[in-house]
N, C-alpha and C positions, 0 to 999 in steps of 0.2 A: 608300620605295615600300613600302605596305601588301603585306603577303603574303596568300596566298588564307588561310590558318589564321587570321592576325590580321582577315582582311575578314570571315571567317565569325564571328570572335568578337565582332565589333563589331556584326554585323547581329541576333547572337542576343542580343547585351545590348540592344540598343534595340526586339528583341521584346518582350523581359522588360518593361521600360520602358512600353512601350505596353499590352503586354500588363495590367499591374497595375493602369493608369488605366482602359483601358475595363474592365475584371473588375469592380474597385472600384466604376467609375462606373454600369454596371448596375445590379448586385446592389443595390447602395445606393439607383437609383432605384424598382427595383422593389420592394423593404420599404418606402420610406417611400409610396408609392404603392399598397402592398397589392397588386401585380403578382404574389407570388408565393404560392403553395399556403401554406397554414396549416400550422405548423410539425408532422411528425410526433409523440407522444409519446416517442419514444425521442430525439430531437435536445433535447428539452427536459430531458431527464434528462442527458444530455450536456453540457448548458451549464452546466445547474445543479450538475452536479457540478462545474465548471470553477469557475464564481461562488464558491461553498463554501469550494473548495481552493484559490483567491486571498484569500479571507477568515478564511482561518484553520482552514477545517474541512474538511481533506483526507478522503478516504473518504465523505464524507457527497454524500447527495445530498434536495434539497428537495422534499417530496411536496404538489404542488398543480395545482390545476385548471387547464386551458388559458386559461379567462376566469372572472372573480370571479361568485361567487353571491348572490343577496341577502343573507344569511345570512355573507358573506365578512366577517373583520374587515379595518376598512381599513388596519390594519397591514400585512394581508398583500398590499393590493391592488398599490403599487409594483413588488413581485418578479413577481407572477402577471406583468402586463401586460408585465415585461425579459422573463421566460422567453418570452412568447407574440411577441416582437419590435412588442411596441404603444408601447412607452416605450424613447428612446433610450439611455439611461446609467441606471445604479445605484449607490451606494454602499454599502458595507459596513455601513454603520450602518442601514438601510434594511430589512437581511434581519432580522426579526423572531425574537427569542428562542425561542419559542412555536412555529414554523413545524415543520409535521409534517417528519422526517426518516427516511431509511433509507439503506441501505448499496449499493453499487454492484452491480446484477445482471449477469445472465450476459452480456449484449450488451454492458453499458457494459467488463466487465472484458475481452472479446474486441476490446474496442476502446478501450484504453489508451492508444497511441500518439496515436488522434484526438482523447481527452481531455488528452492533454499540450499538443496545436498548440494547443488553446482555451485553456487553463491559461496556458500559455508567452504567447501574443498579450494576454490580460487582465493580466493582469502588468506587460506592458511599455505596453500604453495606458490601461490601468484597464477596468473593467465597462460596455464600450461595445459598440455593434454596428457602429459604424464600425469599430473594429479589426479583425474578424469582417470584415469588408466586405476590408478591406487582405489579409488572410492570404489570401479566397480569393481575391483580385486576383492576390497573390503566384504561386499555384497554376494560376491563371489565366495567366499570362505565363512562367511557367516550360514548361507544357505547350505551349504556341506557340513558344519557343523548342526545345524538345526535336524538335518536329516539322518545326523549318527544318534540325537537325542531322540526323536521322534521312535526312531527303531529302537531305542534303547529299552523304552518304556515296556516294552512285549518281550523282548528279542534278546539272545547271550551278546556281549561285546564283540567276539567274532563277528558274529553276522551280522551285526550291526555296523561295525566297520566296515564289512565288505560291501556293504550297499552302498555306503557312503562315497567310499573309493570308487565303484560303479557311478555316481552319480555326480563326484566331481570328475572325473576322465569321460563323462559320455560328453564326444561330439555334436551332441545337439544343446548340451549346457553351454560348452564353449562356445562355440557357433553364435549362440544369440547372446554371450555376454560383453559384445561389443556393442548392443545399442543402448543405453544408459535406460533410458526410459522403459523401455521392455522389459530389460532383463529385472529395474528393480524391483517388480513386485514377487520374485522368487523368494528373497526374506521372510518377506510378509506372511508369505501364503503358507512356507513352511511353521513360522512363528506360530500359527494360529491351528495347523495340525496337530503341533505338538501339545499344543492346551488342549484340544480336545480330545488327543491320546491321554494326557494326564486325567483329566475330567472323569473318563469314561472307566478305568483301568482298574480303580478301586475306589473302594469310600472314602472320603475324606472331610476332614472335619469344615463344618460351615466357612469359616473365615477363610479357609483355603481355597474351597470352590467360589465365594466374593471377589479374592482377591485375583483368580487367575481368570473369572468374568471380565473384572475390570481390566487388564491386562489384557485380554484378549480385544475389546474393544478400544483401549487406547489405541494398539499396534495396527488393528486393520483401521481408526480413523485416520490415523496418519499417513498408511499406506494408501488411503484412498485418494488423500492429495497428494499421491507421489503417479497413481494408477488407477483411473478411477474403478475400473473391472473389481479388483481386489474386493468390493463391496460385496461379491459373491459369495465368500467365506463369510461376512458377518449372516450369513444364511444358517450356514453350517453351522456355527458356534450357537447358536440359539438355537436351534433347533435338536442340536446336541445337551446343552445345557434344560430343555425342558422335556425332550423324551428320552433322553439316553444315559442319566447319572444310574451308579450301581444302588442307591436307596430307595427303598418303593417311594411310588407317586405320594401314595397315603401320607406317609411321613413328611414327607418333604415337598410339598408340593409350593410351600410359603416359600422356601430358600431357593426353589425351582423360578420360581415366580421374578423373586429379586433378586437373582443374579444375573435373571435375562434382562430385568429393564436396567441393573448396574451396567449390563456391559451395552447396550443400548446410548443411554447415557454419556459413556464414555466415547463412543464413538460419537454421540452428535459432537460431543464438546470440545473434541479433537478435532473434529472433522467440519465442524458449522464453516469455518471461513472459506472452505472450497465451496460447501452445499451452498451458501447464501449469495455465492458468485453467480447461481443460478444459472449457468455454463453447463452442468456433469449431465450426459444421458439423454440430451437432447437427438443426437441422430441414431438412437438405439435401433428405429422402425428403418430406418435406412441400412444401417450397415445389416440387420436381419437381412435384408433384400438383395443386399451385395452376398450373402451367403447363399443363394440360387447360381451364383455363377457357374459354369461348366468346369471348371477348377478346381471348384470343391466337392465335383461328384466325381472326377477320375480321383481326387486326393479321397474320398470316403468312401470309395469302392462302390458306389449308386449308379446305378443303369437307368436312365430317364424314359419315362414314358413319352407317348406320344406327343407330346405341347413341350412348353420351356415358361416355366413362371420367370424365370430373366436368364440371362447366357453371359453376359460380359462382367467380368469384375471391371467396373468401372463408374466412376462416380459421377459422372456426366451421363451416361446410361442409364441407370437406375433413378437418376435427378429426372431425367426428359420424362421416363414412365410415368413417375408422380407427375409430372408437370402437366402431361398430356391426359393422365387420368381426371386429374382435377379442373381441369377445364370442362372435359366431356360432363360429369356431375354437377360443378356449380357455373359454369359459363361467363367465368368471371374472369377479368384480366390481367388477373394477380399471377406474376412471375414467381413459380415454384423452384427454389433451389436451396441446396445445403448453407444454412448459416442464415437464410431469411426466417422470419418471426413466423410464417404462418407453416415452413415445410414441417416439422415434426408433426403436427395436427394431419396435414395431406399425406405426409407419409406413413403414420400411423393408418389410416384409413384404410389406403393399397394395399399396405400390407397385411390388415385385418380382412383383408378382400379375399386373397391368396389364399389367406391362412385358413377360413372358413370352408374355401372352396377345394384344397386341395389336404384336410387337416394330417391327412396318415403320412403323405411326404416328409413332414415336417418331423413326425414321432418318428419314421424308420431312419431320417437324418441324424436324429439325435442317439439313437443306438449303434447306429453307424458310429456316429463317432464316440463312444464310451468303448465301442472294440479296438478303434487305432487308438486309442488311447491305451489301452492295455499292452497293447502291441509294440510300443513305440520305444524300449530298450530294444528289442528285439529285430527290428522294421527297417534299422537303416534310414532311418528320415535324412540325416544328416548326414555329410562325410567331411573329412578336415583336410586342408589342404597340409603337405607335407612343409616342415622346415617353421614351422610357430611353435614349437615346442622344441624341448629337445629330441633328438634321432629315436632316442632308446624310449621314449615316452610314445612316440608317436606310432611306433612299430607296438608297443607293447597294447596299446590304443585299437590299432588295427585288429592283433592278436583277439584281442575278448571280442570285438564286436564281429568276427566271425562266429567265434564260438556263442554269443548270445543269440547271433542270427539262426540257428537250431531251434531254437526256442520258438521261433515266431509263429509256425503253423501250431504250436499247444498252449500260446498264451492266454487263449479264452479258457481251457480249458484247467491249465494251473491257477487260474484264479476260481475257477468253479470249485476244485479240490479243496483251496486254500477256505472258500467258505464256508464248503460243507464242512470240514472241517471244525472249524470255530462253533457253527451253530450246534454239533454235537456237544460242545461246552458252553455256551451261551448265545443262545436264539438273538439276545438284544444285543452282541456285539456284531455278530452277524447279519443282521439290519441293517445297523450302523453302517459299515463298511461294503455291503452292496448299493447302499444308498448313498454312500461319497461317491462312490464309480457311477454309478448311475446320474446322478446330479451335475457332480463337478467334471465327468465325461461328456454330458450330453450338451451342456450349453455350449464348445466350442464350435458345434455344426450349425452356428452363424456364420463362421469364417473359420475355416482349419488350415491356419496358417500355422508355419513352423513357430512364428513368435508369440504365437497367443495360446501353446500350446505345450512348450516344451518345460515349463514348472511341473505337469503334470504327470512327466515322466518319473516323476519320484511314486508316483502311485502305482505303478506297474511295479516298479523296484522293491516298494514297500510289500506287496505280496509276495514275490521272489524270497524274500527276507524272511516272510512268514513260514513259503514252504520248507526252506532249506532249514527253519527253527522246529520246525515238525518233525524233520527227517533228525535233525540233529539229537532231540530229545527222545525218542522213538529207539535210538540204537541207545543215547546213555542210559533211558530208564528201567531197561530189561524189561521183565512180563510184569504185567499189570492184573487188577483182578478183575475180573471181566463186569461190561460195563453194565447199567440195568438196560431191560428191553427198552421201555418208553425214553431213556436216552440214547437207544441209538436210532429208535426212530424219528429224534428228532430229525437228521440230514435229510431222511427221504418227504417230510413233509415241508421241511423248508425251501426242496429241489422243486416239489408242485406247487409250492405257493409262486414260486420266484416266477416259473414255466407259466403261471397263470397271468400274472402280473406283466409278463411282457408280452405274451401271445394273443391274452384275449382282448385289451386296448386295440393292437394293432392292426387286429379282426375284425374288430369293429369299427375302425375307423376309415377304414379300406373300405369297409359294405356302406360306410356311408359318403366316403368319395368317389365310388364309382357310382353314386345316383347323383350326386354335385356335380362331377364334370362332365357326367352325360346329359345332366341338365344344360349345363353351360353351352358345349358342343353342340348340342341340339340345335341353342338359339343361334348359333354360327352357321349351322346347315339351314337352317330355314328362313335365314335373314334374304332378305329382300336386295337381290342384285342388279348393280350398276355395269352394261357389259363394257369393255374398254378397248379401243381397237388396238390391235397384234399387228399392224404394221411393222414388220422388223426394220432398224436403221443399223447398218455396218458399223461395232466398233474396231475390228482387226482380231488377226488371232484367230480366226475361225469363229467369232463371236459374233451374237447380233442383240442388239437392245430393242427392249417394246417396253408400252408402258409409259414412255418417256415426257407425255404432253402432262404438264401441270394442270390446264384445266379437267383433267380425266380426274380429279380429285376434289372431295366439297372442301368450299369454303364457305363456314359458317357464316351467317351475319356478325355474332362478338368480336370485338377484339379479344383475342387469347394469344397467348405467349409460347403457347404448343398445340397445333393441329394433332390429328392423327386420323388415319383411315385403316381399312383393313383389304389391306391384296387377298384376292383368290384366284392361285392359280390350280387351273383341273387339267391333269394329266391324264390321257389314255394309251393303252397298247395297242390303239386298233393300226395307227401307223408309225410306231415307233419301232424303230431299229437295237434300243438298248433297254434292258431291264432296269436300270438306275439312271436318272438322267439330273445332271447339274444347273441348280437354277438358283444365281446371284441376283441377290436383292442390293443395289448399288444407290450409294447416297453422295450427294455432292456435301462437302463437309470443310466451311474455310477452316477450321482447325484438327488438325491429325485427331486429336483427342475425343473427337465428338463422330466420328467419320463409322457408325452401326452399320457399316456394309457386311451381309452375310453369304454364303453361300451353305445351300442343301442338296445333299446327294435325295433324292427321292425315288422309290422306289416304283415301278412301274410296273405293277402283277396286272396278270392276262383279268380280261374279264372288266369289271365296272370300275369306272373312272377314281383318280386318287385325289386328293383336293390338298392343296398346302396353303394355310393361312399364316399371312406375313403382317403384321400391325406397321402401319408406315408412320413416322414421324417429324413433321419440319415447323420449324421455328415461324411466329405469327407475328403481328407490329408489336403484341403487346411486349414483346422478349425484349433487352438490352440491347441485342445485335439480331434485329427480322433476319438478317441473310444466312445465320450462322451457317445453317442445317435445311437440308429441301433432299428430297428421291429424286435419283436421276434415271430409274427405269430397273426394270427384270432385264438381266442378262442370260441367255444361253446360248450352247452352240449350234450354229448355223444346221447341223444335222440333225440336230434336237426338236427344232422350231414343230414339227410335225405331233412330237409327242403333248403338247400343249392344245388341249382341246378347246380352251376357252382363258381366259384373264380378265377377272370383276373383279369390282369392288363393292361394299357394304353400303348401299345407299344409304344408308341413316346409323354412321357410323356412332352415334351419340348417343343412342338408343344400349350399348354396351358399358357397361361400368369396366368391364373387363375383357381387354383384346389382347391375346397371347398368341406367339406364335402355337402352328401344331401342323403336323402330318396326319391326315386322318383318309385310312385306307376306307373302300365301300363298307365295309367290316368293322368299323371303329367300333360300335356297340359290343361286340363281343371280346372286345381287347381289356383286359387290365387295367385300367385309365387309373395309374400311380407306380411310382418308381421301386425298385426293385433292386436287392442287396447283392452284389456280384458275390462269386464262389458259396452263395448263401440260397438260393432260389432259383429258380430258372428265368431268363426273361424270355419274354414269349414273343417280344417284339425281332429280336435276333436270333433266337433258336431256332434251327431247323432250317431248310434250304431254302437260306436268304441268298441274295446276290452279294457279290465280295464288294466292300468298298473299289470305289473308283479312283484312286489320285494321280494327279497328274497336273504341271504349269499350265496355265490356262492356251498357252498357244499350242497343247496336244488335248485339250478336253474336244476338242471338235473332231476327233479322229478318236475316239475310242472303240466304236466296234472295230475296227479296221486293225488297231493296236493289236486288239485283244486275240485277236484272231491269230495272230504273227507270233504272239509270244508263245501262244501254248503250243505249236509246231516245236519252238525252239529249244535246243538243250542247254542245261544249266551250266554256270560257268564262267568265270574270270580268268581270263589269260595271266595278266599281271601278276605278279608275289603279293603277298601283303606285306606291308612297309610299316604298318603300327595296327596293336592291337591292346585294347583296354583291357585292364585286370578282369571287368566282370563281362567280357567279351570273349565267346571261342567262336572259332570257324573250322566248319566239319567241310566233307566231302563235298565238294561242286560248288563250293564258297557258299554254303551256308554260314548264317551267321547266329547265334544264340546269346541273347543276351539276359542276363540276370541277376538286381544286384543293385548298388547304391553308387549311382554315378557321383565325380568329381564336380559337378556343377551342372547347369541347366542346358548346356546348350556342346560340352564335350565332345568330341570324335570318341569313336569306340572301335570302329574298323578300319584302315584307311589304305589301300590297296598302291603300287607305287605306279607311278606317272604312264599314261598308255595314248599313243596317238589315236584318235577316233575323228570321224567323218562328221560331217554336218548332219548327215543321213542317220548315224549310230543311234542305236535307242538301248538305255538302260532300263531293266526288266527287276523289280523286286515283288513278290508274293510269298506273303508271310500272313500270322497272326499277332495281334497286340493286345498283350491281356492287361499292358497294367502300364502308363508311362506314356511315352512320346519318342516317335524315332523320324530322322531326318536321311532321307537317300538323295546323293547328289552330288556334282560335278565341281571339282575344285580346279583354279588354275592359279595362278603367282599373284593377282589381286583377290585371291577368296571364292566364295561363292559364286560359280558362273551359272549354275542352273541347279533349281534343289524341290523339292517337296516334303511337305512336312506331313505326319500320321497322328494325329492326337486322339481319332476316335476307335476301342477295342473291339476287336472282332477281326476278321478274315479282313487281307486288303489285297491289293493288287496295284502297283505304283510306276508311272512311268518319269522318265527324265531322257530329254536330247541334249547334246550343248548344243549354242546356238549360233556356232560356228565350227568350223574344223580347228584340229589344233591338238595339243598333247593338255591332257588332264589327268587329275586323280579321282578317282570313284570314293565316295568315304560315305559312309553310315556314323549316323551321329546321334547324341541323346537331342531328344526335344520335350523339353520338360516345362512346366510351369514351379514358381517358387514354393508352392502347395506340399512337394513333396520330391526328392531325388530317387526314389526307387523305381527304377526301368524294368520290365520281363517283356521281352517279346522272343520270336522266331523270324526269321527270314527261310523260307525252304527253297526256293527258287531265285535263284539271283545272276541275272545275265548281259551279257552286251551284246545285242543284235547289231548288223549293217545291213543296210538295204536304201533303198530308195524312199525319198521321203513321201508322205501317203498323199 
């Protein structure tokens, strides 16, 4: 008869085998059908170095483009296609002797164990992507088995197996398995959680505690050389050993100290070659700055304040802000960019300035991230394309995800119930479990991307397993003796303590931030301004450009890599025909990746004027490319020029360490100067009688007031019949569209109507409310989108689209999503096509 341990070992082994098959099959099918995203440049370098090592050139990396160019030698094409995964296999003889090469860069040295795994795989299988598929499959299978064993520490085998299967067939896990570097952290993460569970579940012999501590250090040390962010779990293990072993501290402090020291020693020994490379963690402050990008606001459910610590998820944008800041505070000619020696210091100083000015935003984003992590299995963050797995599995996964989606509104409640239930039995374990979610769930707020958070889905599934186990044990255990009153009070006390821990610090730092942000914006308000000529220059489509003269901006005498100014646009309703004006701050960039052009819809309320502050960057003589970036001017609709009361610039921008975009109405001091959590608290900037967001192509921006007047009187409805409707979309009366669900991809169609003839004077009008995600409304001809408008700001909106010429078009409503989340939720209550003359 099998013992419990042998049954668990058998189940775990079967899960490894099944996981290897499913993971390798999925990744291989996704690669062959080009369903995987294009390999990033770093992955190409890792596999290139592994290939060279297998072929006797260890330490070399081929320097080749992602795709062959017209002048690429024929002999180089097989290597290029292989590294881009467009070719299945390659022989060492196909590597040209004259291919450009360099050594290992910093990121490769920081991932030397990942390089080792890829090299070992290709030594065994030969240079073929099937070998990498199997390696990923092995990691996938090990992760599933470790998930089962972690649950099995405190759960029945049936519940543990159910959690493991949910983890195995999660679209989020499968979709992220295609990237070896990103997915490879999953087994190390789960192995460390298993060790934590074993350490805290019951008293263990000192020798076993030491063995587990040493194993944790070694596992995480190797994982650190695969994906450096796995080091975060070293903190979890150390804190568990020091603070949460079941033995009384007074009796076990020597064991705790020794085990913690052994864990750190083993980590240092295994990770030592990586740590000594000196290339790990140098960009952490840069990554933290990128974490303020607006797409993470949407993913986290954050409603922004009247300012922007950052906006673009763009390395060049963050580096430009740091470069400009460093120039203002040091007046040094040094160029600041990612990878340069002084950049970590400069980016740390800039991020610290933002953090100390807006600390409550960082704390709120951390709690928002933890909430989103708890919702991961139910939120449908990731969809899965059909055809990558057998059809019966695809259907089963779809049905399971649909059932799980009903739990999404109750994910946090479920977590709370589990924690309270555990606290009634052991406050020690409840504190540890809450701390795990608070810590591991909060750090992804830095960059809330699926590839950074997918493995954390297990935390929520783990708590789901605990909830099922509680119900299981209650049904199986029958009646129990009454609990002592003191034990029944534990959950009450624990709840109060957690509420204080969450609410009080957030309230305190918000009070601090209100003062610090007010002080910053008061300096903006009191800054000495230099008037800028507002003589308009016609640019077409009803738009004019002002503030175009380069001499309007300061030129400090010192040489810098990046100059900065603060442009101030003051808007007043006295002579303004609209309640919201669109201001486009236009850049002139040699490279599209550094085009930081932004358009703001600025409210123009009656009474005192509103000020729009916008920092302007331009490259200077100390830059490697002094002509890379320059400010081209402020663009506004010709009919809205009268809304601009004045345009000016800070006369002394170098006096300001922190220059941030901000929209400050006359009563800005009474506004809460902090970000808020959508669905949990009121958004004072967007609640109440706020104007609708106005969305239209540039060709229509000049006619906003007239178009709105026309659309209000028109009857809704689309004459053409519906040609296509996605599964997450519904079309109601008068062609209203409602969408709530997980999209198949970021830009897929949701509803398309049959082709219909439209005049050049026709006008498509869409009115509705965007709750989460983004929507595109536009017209499609045989060549693709002929005209479209993309809406990505939550709230009520009104959008207009006009065909560029008379013709036959399809009206299409589509997803407009970022890679941060595929969840979309919006309603178009009025959708119509109007005919009439051009305004």
